[in-house]
C-alpha positions in Angstrom: 172.2 -61.1 13.7 170.0 -61.9 16.7 166.4 -61.0 15.9 164.3 -59.0 18.3 161.8 -61.9 18.5 164.6 -64.2 19.6 165.8 -61.7 22.3 162.2 -61.5 23.5 162.1 -65.3 23.7 165.3 -65.3 25.8 163.9 -62.8 28.2 160.6 -64.8 28.5 162.7 -67.9 29.1 164.5 -66.2 32.0 161.2 -65.0 33.5 159.8 -68.5 33.3 162.8 -70.0 35.0 162.6 -67.4 37.9 158.9 -68.0 38.4 159.4 -71.8 38.6 162.0 -72.1 41.3 165.3 -70.6 40.1 167.0 -68.0 42.3 169.2 -66.9 39.4 169.6 -67.5 35.7 172.0 -66.9 32.9 171.1 -67.5 29.3 173.2 -67.2 26.1 171.8 -67.5 22.6 174.3 -68.2 19.8 173.7 -68.4 16.1 176.1 -68.6 13.2 177.2 -69.8 9.8 180.4 -71.4 8.7 181.8 -73.0 5.5 184.8 -75.1 4.7 186.2 -75.8 1.2 189.1 -78.2 1.1 191.1 -78.9 -2.0 193.6 -81.8 -2.3 195.9 -82.0 -5.3 193.7 -79.5 -7.1 190.6 -81.5 -6.7 187.7 -80.5 -4.3 188.0 -83.0 -1.6 185.6 -81.8 1.1 182.7 -79.2 1.4 180.8 -78.1 4.4 178.3 -75.3 4.9 176.3 -75.2 8.1 174.1 -72.8 10.1 173.2 -73.5 13.7 171.4 -72.0 16.7 172.2 -72.9 20.4 170.4 -71.8 23.5 172.4 -72.4 26.7 170.5 -72.0 30.0 172.3 -71.9 33.4 170.0 -72.5 36.3 170.9 -71.7 39.9 168.5 -73.5 42.3 168.8 -73.7 46.1 172.6 -73.3 46.0 172.8 -75.9 43.2 173.7 -75.3 39.6 173.0 -76.9 36.2 173.7 -76.1 32.6 171.3 -77.1 29.8 171.2 -76.4 26.1 169.0 -76.9 23.1 169.0 -75.9 19.4 165.2 -75.8 19.2 164.0 -72.2 19.7 160.4 -73.2 20.5 158.8 -71.7 23.6 157.0 -74.8 24.8 160.1 -77.0 24.2 162.3 -74.6 26.2 159.8 -74.4 29.1 159.8 -78.2 29.2 163.6 -78.2 29.2 163.7 -75.7 32.1 161.2 -77.6 34.3 163.1 -80.9 33.7 166.3 -79.0 34.4 165.1 -77.6 37.7 164.0 -81.1 38.8 167.4 -82.5 37.9 169.4 -79.8 39.6 167.7 -80.5 42.9 169.4 -83.9 43.0 172.9 -82.3 43.0 175.0 -81.5 46.0 174.9 -78.0 47.3 177.7 -75.7 46.1 177.4 -72.2 47.5 180.3 -71.1 45.3 178.1 -71.3 42.2 176.7 -67.8 41.9 176.4 -65.1 39.3 179.0 -62.3 39.4 178.4 -59.2 41.4 176.4 -56.9 39.1 178.9 -54.1 39.7 181.5 -56.1 37.6 179.4 -56.3 34.5 180.2 -54.4 31.3 177.7 -51.7 30.6 177.7 -50.2 27.2 177.2 -50.9 23.5 180.5 -49.9 21.9 181.6 -51.5 18.7 185.0 -53.2 18.3 184.4 -53.6 14.5 184.8 -57.4 14.4 182.2 -58.0 11.7 182.6 -57.9 8.0 179.4 -57.1 6.3 180.8 -58.5 3.0 180.5 -62.0 4.5 177.2 -62.9 2.8 178.3 -61.5 -0.6 181.1 -64.1 -1.1 179.9 -66.8 -3.4 180.8 -70.5 -3.0 182.6 -70.5 -6.4 184.8 -67.7 -5.1 185.7 -69.6 -2.0 186.6 -72.7 -4.0 188.7 -70.5 -6.3 190.6 -69.1 -3.3 191.4 -72.6 -2.0 192.4 -73.8 -5.5 194.7 -70.8 -6.0 196.5 -71.7 -2.8 196.9 -75.3 -3.9 198.0 -74.3 -7.3 201.0 -72.5 -5.8 202.3 -75.9 -4.6 201.2 -78.4 -7.3 203.8 -79.6 -9.8 206.3 -77.1 -8.5 208.7 -79.9 -7.3 208.9 -83.6 -8.4 209.2 -84.7 -4.8 205.7 -83.5 -3.8 203.5 -86.3 -2.4 200.4 -84.3 -1.6 199.3 -80.6 -1.5 196.3 -79.6 0.5 194.6 -76.2 0.9 191.5 -75.0 2.9 189.3 -72.0 2.7 187.3 -71.5 6.0 185.0 -68.8 7.1 182.6 -68.1 10.0 180.1 -65.6 11.2 178.7 -65.7 14.7 176.2 -63.7 16.9 175.8 -64.0 20.6 173.3 -62.5 23.0 173.5 -63.0 26.8 171.4 -61.9 29.7 171.5 -62.6 33.5 168.8 -62.3 36.1 170.9 -59.7 38.0 171.2 -57.2 35.3 173.6 -58.1 32.5 172.7 -57.8 28.8 175.3 -58.0 26.1 175.6 -58.8 22.4 178.5 -59.6 20.1 179.0 -60.3 16.4 182.1 -61.5 14.6 183.4 -62.8 11.3 186.6 -64.7 10.4 188.3 -65.9 7.2 191.2 -68.3 6.9 193.3 -69.7 4.1 195.6 -72.7 4.9 198.1 -74.7 3.0 199.8 -78.0 3.9 202.3 -80.1 1.9 204.3 -83.2 2.2 207.3 -84.3 0.1 209.7 -87.2 -0.3 212.8 -86.8 1.7 215.9 -89.0 2.2 215.0 -92.7 2.8 211.7 -93.0 4.6 211.6 -89.3 5.5 208.4 -87.5 4.5 208.8 -83.9 5.6 205.6 -81.8 6.0 204.9 -78.2 6.4 202.1 -75.7 6.5 201.3 -72.0 6.4 198.2 -69.9 6.8 196.6 -66.5 7.2 193.5 -65.4 9.1 191.6 -62.2 9.1 188.4 -60.6 10.4 187.9 -59.0 7.0 187.9 -60.8 3.6 189.7 -57.9 2.0 192.5 -58.0 4.5 193.0 -61.8 4.1 196.3 -62.6 2.4 195.3 -64.5 -0.7 198.6 -65.0 -2.5 201.8 -66.7 -1.3 200.3 -69.0 1.3 201.0 -72.1 -0.8 204.3 -70.8 -1.9 205.4 -70.2 1.7 204.4 -73.7 2.7 206.4 -75.2 -0.2 209.4 -73.1 0.7 209.3 -74.2 4.3 209.0 -77.9 3.5 211.9 -77.9 0.9 214.1 -76.3 3.6 213.5 -79.4 5.8 215.1 -81.8 3.4 218.1 -83.5 4.9 217.0 -83.0 8.5 219.4 -84.5 11.1 220.2 -84.5 14.8 223.0 -82.4 16.2 225.0 -82.9 19.4 223.3 -82.5 22.7 224.1 -79.5 24.7 223.0 -76.0 25.8 222.2 -73.7 22.9 220.8 -70.3 22.3 217.2 -71.0 21.1 215.4 -68.7 18.7 211.6 -69.5 18.4 209.8 -68.0 15.4 206.6 -66.0 16.1 204.1 -68.6 14.8 205.4 -71.1 17.4 206.1 -69.0 20.5 202.6 -69.6 21.8 203.6 -73.2 22.5 205.9 -71.9 25.2 203.6 -69.1 26.5 200.4 -71.3 26.8 201.6 -73.2 29.9 202.5 -69.9 31.6 199.0 -68.5 30.9 197.3 -71.8 31.9 199.1 -71.6 35.2 197.2 -68.4 36.0 193.6 -69.7 35.6 191.5 -69.7 38.8 190.7 -73.4 38.7 194.4 -74.2 38.5 195.2 -71.9 41.4 192.3 -73.2 43.5 193.3 -76.8 43.0 197.0 -76.1 43.6 197.7 -77.4 40.1 199.9 -74.5 39.1 203.6 -73.6 39.4 202.5 -70.0 39.9 200.4 -70.6 43.1 201.0 -67.9 45.7 203.2 -65.9 43.3 201.0 -62.8 42.9 202.9 -59.6 43.0 206.2 -61.5 43.1 209.0 -61.3 40.5 208.9 -64.6 38.7 210.3 -63.7 35.3 213.1 -61.6 33.9 212.8 -57.8 34.3 212.8 -57.5 30.5 209.4 -59.3 30.3 206.2 -57.2 30.2 203.1 -59.0 28.9 199.8 -57.1 28.7 196.2 -58.0 28.1 194.8 -55.4 25.7 191.2 -56.5 25.1 189.9 -53.3 23.4 191.9 -53.2 20.2 189.5 -52.7 17.4 189.5 -55.0 14.3 191.6 -57.6 16.2 191.1 -61.2 17.0 190.3 -61.7 20.6 189.0 -58.2 21.2 186.0 -58.0 23.6 184.4 -55.8 26.2 183.2 -58.7 28.4 184.1 -62.3 29.2 181.8 -65.3 29.2 180.2 -64.2 32.4 179.6 -60.6 31.4 182.5 -59.3 33.5 184.0 -56.2 31.9 187.5 -56.7 30.5 190.2 -54.1 30.9 193.7 -53.2 29.8 196.0 -54.7 32.4 199.5 -56.1 32.9 199.8 -59.9 33.3 203.6 -59.7 33.9 205.1 -56.3 34.5 208.9 -56.3 34.3 208.8 -59.9 35.5 206.3 -59.3 38.3 203.1 -61.4 38.2 200.3 -58.9 38.4 197.1 -60.9 38.1 195.4 -64.2 37.9 192.4 -65.1 35.7 189.7 -65.5 38.4 186.2 -66.3 37.4 183.3 -66.0 39.8 183.3 -69.7 40.9 187.0 -69.8 41.5 186.9 -66.4 43.2 184.2 -67.7 45.6 186.3 -70.8 46.3 189.5 -68.8 46.9 187.8 -65.9 48.7 189.3 -63.6 46.0 187.6 -60.9 43.9 186.9 -62.0 40.3 189.1 -60.5 37.7 188.3 -61.9 34.2 187.9 -65.5 33.3 190.6 -65.6 30.6 192.9 -63.4 28.6 191.8 -61.6 25.5 194.7 -60.1 23.4 198.2 -60.7 24.8 201.0 -58.5 23.8 204.7 -58.6 24.8 206.9 -55.6 24.8 208.6 -55.6 21.4 212.3 -55.3 20.5 213.8 -53.7 17.4 214.8 -56.7 15.2 212.9 -59.0 12.9 213.5 -62.8 12.8 216.5 -62.4 10.5 218.0 -59.8 12.8 217.6 -62.1 15.8 219.2 -65.0 14.0 222.1 -62.8 12.8 223.0 -62.0 16.4 223.4 -65.7 17.4 226.8 -67.2 17.2 225.7 -70.8 17.9 222.1 -71.9 18.4 219.0 -73.5 17.0 216.0 -71.8 15.3 212.8 -73.7 16.4 210.2 -73.7 13.6 208.0 -76.5 15.0 207.1 -78.5 18.1 206.5 -82.3 17.7 204.8 -83.6 20.8 206.0 -83.6 24.4 204.5 -82.8 27.7 204.7 -80.4 30.6 204.0 -80.6 34.3 201.4 -78.0 35.3 202.4 -78.2 39.0 206.2 -77.9 38.7 206.5 -76.2 35.4 208.9 -78.8 34.0 208.7 -79.6 30.3 210.0 -81.8 27.5 209.1 -81.0 23.9 210.2 -82.4 20.6 211.4 -79.8 18.1 212.5 -79.2 14.6 214.2 -76.3 13.0 217.7 -75.2 11.9 221.2 -74.9 13.2 222.5 -71.3 13.5 226.2 -70.8 13.1 227.7 -67.4 13.2 224.3 -65.8 12.5 223.5 -68.0 9.5 221.0 -70.8 9.2 222.8 -74.1 8.2 221.6 -77.7 8.6 217.9 -78.5 9.2 217.4 -80.4 12.4 214.7 -82.8 13.7 214.1 -85.5 16.3 215.6 -83.4 19.1 214.1 -82.5 22.5 214.3 -79.4 24.6 213.9 -79.9 28.4 213.7 -77.5 31.3 211.4 -75.5 33.5 209.2 -72.7 32.3 210.3 -70.2 35.0 213.9 -70.9 34.2 213.3 -70.6 30.5 211.5 -67.3 30.6 214.0 -65.9 33.1 216.6 -66.6 30.3 214.7 -64.6 27.7 217.5 -62.6 26.0 215.6 -60.7 23.4 212.2 -60.2 21.7 211.7 -59.4 18.1 209.5 -56.8 16.5 207.3 -59.3 14.5 204.2 -60.3 16.3 202.1 -62.8 14.2 199.1 -60.8 13.1 196.8 -63.8 12.4 196.7 -64.7 16.1 195.0 -63.0 19.1 198.2 -63.3 21.0 200.6 -60.7 19.5 203.8 -62.3 20.6 207.0 -61.8 18.4 209.9 -64.2 17.7 212.0 -64.8 20.9 215.5 -65.6 21.8 216.3 -67.7 24.9 219.8 -68.4 26.3 221.1 -71.7 27.6 218.4 -74.1 26.6 219.0 -77.8 27.0 218.8 -79.7 23.7 219.1 -83.5 23.5 220.1 -85.1 20.2 223.1 -87.2 19.3 
């Protein structure tokens, strides 16, 4: 955790900066520990254990702004950094949009979202290696076509303390644990199908420790015999672990810098119906024991439960203070926290069973999208769906279209949000998607 002496040093640092020419200051102290244990073919291949401190100092000087950082928490060193920083900032062009947030927007409180596992320091390195080996063992020698089996155990604990010269003071702590499996096998000819699976958790006891490797193996074996199918419009089912690939560009189009630079296909769409009426996406930042939960953003602005899209109507942008000043708009919050989509009543199997002819997408392989127009083209892999049953595995196909058209053609949402992600989005079914193959 952040020690009282370190908090005192941060406050002294702010006072020093204000006394030496700064009109405003924001300081963030971060410290943490992480470890990585990687096993390849049942042999320990990579180890990393690291601890680090970082002090980030934002200086506002005569309508100019600069950001400086150091990992040396020494008072004299920090004071020297500030003095040099103030001198450097004075060479920059004026930018009156660079300000701290209005203090009325700050989070005020000390509630606990229960994002820290106090068992973190009790887990021994041998236990971490054993977990990684156990995942790898679920794949090794289970099939003669296996080329390589890889597993990773990863954990992290972090503490952050932030203050501003106009009244914000906030502190956070968090832990995370992750088990990951990846595998490659020999396919037909030169084909070398690969697959992966993982689980993540805030608490070590909640981390799924069995079946990760087995799942990765099952997924890669199903890819054997991948082929292309005829081009055309198909119903597309996207499994929950991959739907963020299609949601990310929609969310990125809502960021203040994209709006301000007119680099977004959702410019001037606020309070307009842009998606189908069956789409309601919420930001729910205060869910305890959940990845992404927080009471304030990177500026200290209080987060809140709010709709992003409500029955297809765009309800908010993600406006930080700088973008807000540029746009003459009130800041909202700089980025989303926990995104949820209104759920349906079917799991993935239920969604598939309702499709007469379509394609289940289980992976995206490269591609691109145009942030200004919303047009996209992505490589995909997955499986044909015929009369509600998965048939041939497919690969080397592309989907093309426009994000607004795609999301307006959302037919159905599942009931299976992926729990290991901060975006709780279920499997989705889209109608009339253009696939190019044979």
